[in-house]
N, C-alpha and C positions, 0 to 999 in steps of 0.2 A: 608803572605797569603792574597791572596784579595779573600771577600765573595760578591756577587751578591743575593740582593732578588730579585726574580719579581713579581710586582706586578700590581696594575690596577691603580697606584697612589695616594693611597688612604692613608690618614692620619694615620690610625694604623701601616703601615710598616713602616712609619718614625719614628715613636714613638719607634716599636721596633729595630730597627737600633740604634738607641739612646743609648738603653738598652744594647744592645750585645756589644755596644762599650764600655760602662760602667764595664761589666763586663768584658772586656778581657784587659782592666788598671789595673784591681784590681790582674786580674790574672796576670799582665807584657808579656802581648802578644801581638805584632806588627801584626796589621791586619789592613788591609782597606774593610771595609764595606759601601756599597752602597746598596740603593733601584731604581729601574727604573723599565720603562716598557717592556716587551718584545722586542719589537721593534729597543731598544738601545742596546739591548745586543750584537748584532752582531759588535757594536763599543768597545768593551771592556773585548775581551778575551785574551789580553796580560797578562801574569803571573794570570790568572784568575785558582783558585783551585776549588771552590763550587761555586754553582749556587741552592738557596734554592727556591720554587715556593709557594707562597703564597694559602693558601685552595682556596680563592673565583674566583683564575685563574688555579686551578690544570687543567682544558681542556688542558692547553698549554704543559704539561710532555712529551707526547709522543713526540711532536717535538722537545721540547727543547732535551731532551735527544738523539733525532736522529740527533739532530745537534751538542749536544758537548760532550757525550762520548766519540766518536771514537779520540777524539783531549785529552781524558785522563781528561777530566772535570768532576767533580762528580754532580750530577741533584736530588735532591730531594724535595719534597715537604714538607712544615712545618708540624710539627704537631700541628692538631689543637687546641689544650688546652692550648698550649705554645702560640700561635699564640694569640688567644681571651684574654690568659690571659697576653698577652704582657713580657712575662719571658725572656729575652735577653739572661740569663745565660743558659735554656735551651735549646734555638735555637742554641746559641754558641756551646754547647756541641755537637749539632747533628752536625752543620759543621766539628769541628774538628772530629768528629768518622768517618765522609764520607773520608777526609783525610788521614789515617790511613788506612780505608779498601784496 
């Protein structure tokens, strides 16, 4: 599964990606998790399942949904509490729940 976190290239998102990867490893899940700016997203659509948007760039949600949901890619803003507390396990759960829908 491929998950991308859209951010404004902030440090907190890279720490969140690290925590999500650790949680996935503990669960024996094979996932590709990356953080990037919205402008890079168009180059990463192959095999993409979920895009999670950082709360600080939530204004991009409508634009990203319009581009990706018709392609079957789930899009959602990251839970603000889980983002702020860098809870990788909870954000991973959020991404997994979107794939199951």
